[in-house]
Phi, psi and omega in degrees: 000136182281198181293147179234156172236157182245130173230147182259124177256153183246119183242131177279135182248139174245124181297125179241004174300147186304309178265090185294325181296317178296318180297315181295321178298319179293318180297316180295321180296316180295317180298319181290322180286328187296314183289327177290321178295323179298318177292325177298317180296312182299313180292327178294319177295322177296318178300315179302315181293318179297321179297313181294320180296324179290327175295317176304313183295317182295323181267004179055052180254132171264106186297338180282340185249334186245082183292328180294319179294321178298314179299321180295318179295321178297321178294319178296320178300312182295321179294322182287314184271346179085005180194172179285168186304314184296323186282343182300319183289330176293318176298318182299313185288334176293329177278320183285329181231072186296341181274355175284126181290152180299334177291352175253315185297319182296304179293328179297314179298318181298315183291316182293319179295320178299318178295320180299314181296322180294322184270352184302316179302321179290327177292319181293329180272358177083012182273349176203165178254177180297133180299139177248130180262139188246161177303137180095359178297151179300143179274117177291141175213159183282153178301320182294344182278348184247125178229136181256148176213170184216135179265185185295333181272000178092004179284139181263144180229156177233132173250120178259108181275125181257331179199189184298323182237016182235129177204161177232133180261142178228154169253139180272127177254119186264337184064223179287337175054052179294333180276359179059043180291335178301318178296321179299315180292324175301317180293326176293314180298322181280358178079015181280328178225165184240176178216162180258183181303120183271179176226151175242131184237130174261117187218117178052047178067014175243150179247138179226144172257119177263107191245111175284111185260133178263117182238144178293141178290139175267103186290116176269153181277080185241159181268113181294343180278350176262118183250141174256117177269134181239117177261113177271113189237188182269306181290318178241123182307316180213129176238129186247144175210144180270148177291332177232125179102162186273355186299136178204162179194143173259141180234131175086168180217124183300318185295317180296317182295309184291330180301313181293314183295321180292325176297317179295319180293326177295319177296321179298316181296320179296318178295320179298320178294319181291329179292323179299326182275349179278139185261000179132185179088191184293328180299317179294319180297320179296320180292322177295320178296317179297322179297316178295322180294320178296317178300319179292319178297321179297315179296318180294322178297314180297319180295316179297319180295319177293326175297318179298312182297313182296322179295318179295322180295313181294318178297323178297318179298317180296316182299329183252020170063028181273118181271357181224138172243128179251130179236152175285144172285101188263351182299123178088001181249187175072034182260010181293147184301318185291342180258353188302320183297312182291317181298331178290336184251006185220127181267090177295324180297317178297318179298315178298321179298318179295318179299316184297311185285330176290323179291314181297331181296330180252013174083017177272132182279138178251129177235140174259138181239158178292123182282003185298119174066015181295331183268346183248006180253139180286127180285347181271310184246352178082009182283132175249136175196137178299142175090003179287330174275105187293314180206201182291344186238350187235132174236131177224118183286131180276357178259304184257352178081006180298133177243125183219161169297132187301318181289326177295318178299316180295319179295323177295317178299321179294315181298325184263357185295140175255000183274073181281132180229158177242347177209157188295334181296345179273352185275137179298322180301315181296314182296315181295320180295318180293322178295325181287341181263354180289000000 
């Protein structure tokens, strides 16, 4: 089997178990326990780390220099707790939440611990706090717990196994099925494609299956030496430029995007004020329902807009034979005051995620580059100097005199950059910022 890419599809589930009331009660109980258990895991991992660090301090051990002492402490930790650090929290939640099935506790612990480890460097440097999990978060479950089937009329069903003798049956409701998810599930049942550990989400009295589907990449006949640089900006959502050739294009408009979101946010604020003055009853319930609906519409609008931008970027790459798309490593960046307003209303991370999975689906390689000085360096002569980017739209080199659209200049630098990175700690911007705060 060749290369595969993973995309997550969202399927609405209808409870089809004979005793629906019992099934719904069980689902609500699992959903309520899952988010509390996730917080238990995160705080437990933090406790473990704090305990080990205090042992280091008490024994005057430098963990970076004394690997033997570190190994000895880990053995002592395991002997005292009866297991390794990661597994302690899984044991804890099984005792604290005995009604959570093992098909939930195991993957939940794995996912929360993985997120904790990823965010741990930022917590230690004071750039973020411990992640908090909220009610309504998707319920992690094991791949083996989900089984698909099909009846004689072509209707699809899902069996969610909770234990040896406990399971809940669902029917999949596709609606208009514009994404053709019915075909995807058929291919899964027929063994043509595979899937990863799914999640089940209870949201506004509706149930959804979030299914990461593994699909083979469709290799397009593209030139890997031609790179498309994408500058995700404030004035223009995305500006594209090729490493070879004059082709370029801007996608999206900040004013149109923010106008809709700000209108929705204004309606939310008015409803929130009116809810404060309501004393209860059906009037308050109606306003709360309307408030939730506006929030959902706002999220869906932003998601749809990011889908549009990412689709245009990938299509542009295909039209111009670009086998590589280069994006800036934006994780941990964009905290400047002048960008705070737009960044608060725009999910750049979601947009990058959409670009990545759409590109991989057609065999386009995605590379992340160091964003350091991409907007202040001349794409013609390579000269860097503060103040060369006059404003959001104009770049003028103080060395060679080249005048370019500022976003086009940045996109060219991204397309031609050789500073490939896989994590933010490799970026000069990140390193310089941290050194300045020590």
